[in-house]
N, C-alpha and C positions, 0 to 999 in steps of 0.2 A: 504494499500500500504506500503511495506517494504521499508524504506529508505536505501540508499546505506551504511550509517554508520551501521545501524542495520545489513545489509547483511554481512559486513565485520566482525562485532563483533561475529556473530553467525555462520558464514561459517564453521569455524574449527571444532566446536563441532557437529553441525547437519550434515554437509556434510561429514565430516571425517568418521563418523560412517557408512554412506552410502558407501562411496567409498572404505573403508577399509574392512568392515565386510560383505558387501553385493555384491555377484557376480551377473553377468547378468542372469545366469541361475536360481538364487533364485527366480525371478519373476514368474516362473511356479507355485510356491506354492500359489500365490494370484490370478493367472489368470486361468480362465478356457479355453478350446480349443476355444470357440467361442468369447473369450475376446481379442484375438490378435489384435493389431492395424494394420490397412491397411495403408502401406506407399507407397508414390510415390516419386521416386528419379528424380530430374530435373537438367539437366546439367551434362553429363555423362563422361566427360573427366577428367582424373587424379584423383582429389580428391573424386569423386563419388565412386571409388573403395574402399576407406576407409569407406564411408557410407555403401556400400554393406557388407564389412567385419564386421562392427560393428552391423549391423542388423542381420547378420548371428549369431554373438555372442549372440544376444538377441532374437533369433527366437522363443523362448518359449513365448515371449510377443509381437512379431511383425512379419509381413510378408511383402514382397514387392509385391504388386499387380499391380503397373504400373511403367514404366520407360520412360523417356522423353527427347529427344534431337533433335535440329534442323538439325543435321548432320545424315543422314540415315545410313551411314556406322558405325558411333560411336554408334548409337542407336542399330543397329543389334548385334554388337559386345558385348555391355553391357548386352543386353537382354539374349544373350546365356550364358554368364558367370553368370548371376543371376539365370538362370534356373539350372545350374550345382551347384552352391553354396547353393541355398535355397531349392532345390528340387521342386520348383513350377515355372512354366512359367509365367512371368509377361506379362501384356498387354502392347503394345507399342504405343507411341503417340509422334508426332512432335511438337504439339501446346499445351503447358502446360494449356491454358485456358479450353481446353476440359476435362482435368483432374480435374480442379478445380470445374467444373460443376457436378462432380460425388459425390453423397452423400456418397457412400461407402468408399471413401477415408478419413481416419482420420487425416493423417499428411503428409506434404511434407517436403523433404530435398532439399535444394538449393545449388548447386555446380556449378551454372552458373557463367559467368564472373561478375565482381564486379558491373558494371553498372546496372545489373539485380537484385541485392540482395534486395534493399528495395522495388522497384516497384512489384516485384514478391511476396515478403513476405506480402506486404500489400493486394495485390489481394487474396492471400491465406487466410489471416485473414478475409476479407470481405466474403469469400466463407465459412467460419466456420471451416477452417483447422488449426491445430497446426503446428507450423513451426520450424524446424531446419535450420538455415541459416549459411552458412559459414562465417568466418571472411574475410574482414571487413563486418559488417552488412550493410554498406551503401557505396555509391560512393563519398558522400560529407556530411558536417555537418548537413545541413538542412535536408537531407534524414533521417539520423540517428535519428534526434529529431522527425521527422514525424512518423517513424516506432515505437519509444517509445510510442507516443500518440496513434497510431493505436492499439498497444497491450493493452494499458489500456482501450481503447474504446471497443474493441471486446472481451477482457477477455480470449483469448486462450493463450496456452502455446508457448512461443518463446525463444529458446535457441540459443545463438551464439556459433559457433564452435571454440572457443579458449579452446581446450580440456585439457590444462595443469591445468585448474581449477578443473578437476576431477581426476588428478594424486594423489594417495594416499600419496606419499612421499612429494609432494608439499604441500598438505593440512597440512600434519603433520608439516613440518618445518615452514611454515608460522604461524601456530598456535603457535609454540615455540617462534618465533620472536615476535608475538604480546604479549607473555607472559614473555618477557624480556630476552630471550636467549643471545642476544647481546647488552643488555642495551636498550638505546632509539635509534632506527633506524632512521637515517636521510639522508643518501645517498644510492642511487640505480643506478647501471649502467647496461644498457642492450646492447647486441651486437649481430650481425649476420655477418658471413662471408661466401662467396661462390666464385665460379670461373665460373660465367656465361659468355658465348661467346657473340660475336657481333651478332646483329639481321640484320645487313647489311642495304642496302637501298632498300625499297621495290618497286616492279613494279606494275602498275595497270594491272590486268589480268582478264579473265572472271572468274565468280563466279563458283566454282566446282559444278557439277551437283547434288551432293548428299547434298549441303548445302542450306538451306533457309537463305540467307544473310539478308533479310529484317526482319525476326523474330529475327535473331541473334542480330541485332542492336536494335530492340524494342524501349526502351524509349530514346535512343541516336539519336540525329539528324544524318541524312543519309550521309554516306561517300561511296566513291567508294571502291571496294574490291581490297586489295593489297596482295601480296603473302607472306608478313612476319608479318601478324597480328594473324591469326587464325591457330591452337586452343589455343596457349599459350602466345605468345609475346604481346597481347593486354595489358598485365600487364604493359607494359612500354610506353603506349600511354595515354595520359590524357584524351582523349575522352571516354575511356572505363575503364582504370585501374587506379591505385592509387600508383604505385611504390612499392619499396621494403620495405618501412617503413610499409605499410599497409599489404603487402604480407607476410611478416615474422615478422616484427617489432611489429605487434599487440600482438603477443604471449608474447614476452620478456617484453615489456613496461607494458603490463597488469599484469604480474607477479610482476614488480617493485611497481606499485601503490597498488597492493593487499598487498604486504608485508609492505609497508609504511602506509598503511591505508589513502591513499589520494584520492581526487577527481580531479576537474579541477584545473590546476595551475594558478598562478598569471600572468605568462608571459611565452613565448615561443620564443627562438631563435634557428636559424638553419643555418648551413654553409656547403657548399659542391658543387659538380658538376659532370658533366659526363667527367671523366678524362681518362678512360682507352681506349675506342673506339670512333671513329667518325662515327656515323650511325644514324638511325631513332629513337633511344631510347630517349625519351622526358624528363625522370627524371634523377636524379643524379645516379651515381654508387657508389659514396662515400658521406656519409652525417654524420654530427655530430649535435646533437640536445640537448638543455638544457631545461627542464621543471622545472621552479623555483616556489617554494613555500615559505611562510614565514620563515620556519624553516627547510625545507627539500629540496632536489634536485634529479631529475631523469635525467639521460643522456641516449641518445640512439646513438649508432654507427653502421651505416649499411655499409657494404662493399660488393657490388655485384660481383666484378671481382677479388678480391684478397682473398684467402682462409687462410690467416695467423690466427692461432687460438689465442684465448685469454684464459688464465688459462686452457690450454689444450682442449678447447672446441670451436667448430665453431659457437655455439650459447649458450646464457645463461644469467643469471642475477647475479650481485654481489650486496649484501645487506650489508651495513656497519653501525654499531652503536657505542655507547660510550664504549662498553666493548669487541667488537669483529666483526666478519664478517661471512657472509654465501655465498658461491658460490652455485647456484642452476640452474640445467637444467633438461631435460627430462630423463636423466639417473641416477639422484641421486642428492646428495648434499654433501658439505663439510663445516665444521664449524672451524673458526680460531679465535685465541685470538688476542689481539691488536698488538702484535709483529709478527703476521703472522704464528704462530705455529698452526698446524692443531690439533684440539681437539676431532673431531668426524667426521664420514662420513657414507654415505648410498649409496649403488649402487643397482640399479635393474637389473635384467637379461637382456641381450640385446634384447631378444625376445619381451620384453614388450614395447620397444621404437620404435619410427619412424625414428631413425637416418639413417637406411640403406634402407628405403622404400620411394621412391619418391612420393608415392601416400598418405603416412602418416598413413598406417594401423598399429594400435598399441593399447595397452591395455587401454591407456588414452582415446582414442576416443570410445572404447568399453564402458568404464565407463561413458563417457559424454552422450552417447546414452542411457545407462541404467538409468541415471538420468533424462534425458528428458522424457522417457517412464513412469518412476515413477512420474514425475510431472504431466503427463497427467491422469494416472490412480489413483494415491494416493494423489495428491496434494503436493507432496514432493517439498521442496524449491529447486529451480534450483541452479546449481553451477555457471551459467553465464546467468542469464535472460538478455534480451536485453537491459534493462535500465541500467544494470551494465556493460555489454560488450561494450556498446556504448561510455562510458567514454573514454577508451584508443583509440578507433577508432577515435573519434572526435579529441583528442589530437594530434595524428599523422597526421590527414588530415590538421589541422591547422599548423603543423610543415611543411608540404608541402607548405602551403601558405607563411609562414615565410621565407622559402628558396626561393620561386619564387620572392617574393617582396623584399628580402634582408633587413629585418628589424625586430626587436623585435615586437611581438604582445602582448599587455596587454589584459587580459581576465577578463570577469565577471565570478567569480569562481562558481556562482550559476548555470549558463547554458552553459558556454564555449564560449559565444560570444565575438567577439573582440570589445574592447572599443575604441572610438575615432578614428576610422580608417575605413572610408567608403569604401576605395578601397579594403581593406582586407575583408570586409563583403560582397562585391560582389562575393566573392568565397565561400560563405556559401552555395549557391545553384548552380544549373547548368541549362543550357537550355535543353528543352526536344523536342523530335519529337512531332508534333502536335497530340493530341489524346492520348499520352502515359503519361502525367503528372500524378505522383502519387497523390492521394487525399485520405482522410479518411472520 
């Protein structure tokens, strides 16, 4: 088993070569026509279209044989587009468990709501499937730890969808930071800004005829159907979602800890609230978090309803060290000296990034899928194996706990568990609908 430290030390050399010099199409040279992996895409709203786009980019190595969603209209629409994009009509299924029973399916991709990520991934592992799971890989810290154990037990490939880990320019600049570009890096700031509108106050209404509401809820205890939850606003309800910190902060905070070479922090504090609107939204729309280490600090600032940019970017990471700083995002990076003078920069073509695409179709995701496929076929080291991706996820889930309890959490840096705080540790897990509890 590769440790997180070994992963961080070797990522830039091994992974950079793959991301920079190996295109998705090059896998055709190592795969025969009958060696293409059979993929099933599960959860077909929004982000699943990036999965489709990236599997198309890797179609010499993969095909989509099955698509699955609990909404019949969404399923039909996605299946039609898959046929057009891939040149092959996928089989459709509303219950993912029927797909897991099929021996011919080699891998599943999970773009379902957050409360489904770990339970579905674990069931996939038990069925012998390789798993690509969107961030966050879990709904709560206990699930994330369980998923890591499940991957270790069943030995299949599990990649988390924090695709900036496969960005060639991000790999390059993080490698330079590790090799002293800005001296000793000690401070990293992550941010995200958006102008989300109010979700209003939901009304209990009949379940739409095309939706299997019971299966949509799955492992979550049953609730009445309201008209402002599905298909997207579940993000802002604690019962199913994890808030903006996990929705978008996972990416930037993960980049920060990657650049600083850190694991779990010693303590977490979080301050914020729901300031912009008064509605059913259960999380903050404004949050400031500190992740404190002995000699380093990571900060996260999430603003859901105010799009004011920082450093000319609506999202990104600032890494500061003893001799300079680096501003890094999906579009490139800039290097500054101690006085704030720019000394270097790199920009990718706009077509390579997801800045203008709400589903996140981009070259980073293409490369992330290429790495996942190479991990299955060749044993290539993953850019974001679930044990690595789960660290930032757990940190941010615990920042939600620190915000809700309004106090500093002290952590065990070995596993992220909260020390000397029984109330906080009650938030480590969740309650499940009877019969849906994930086990390994």
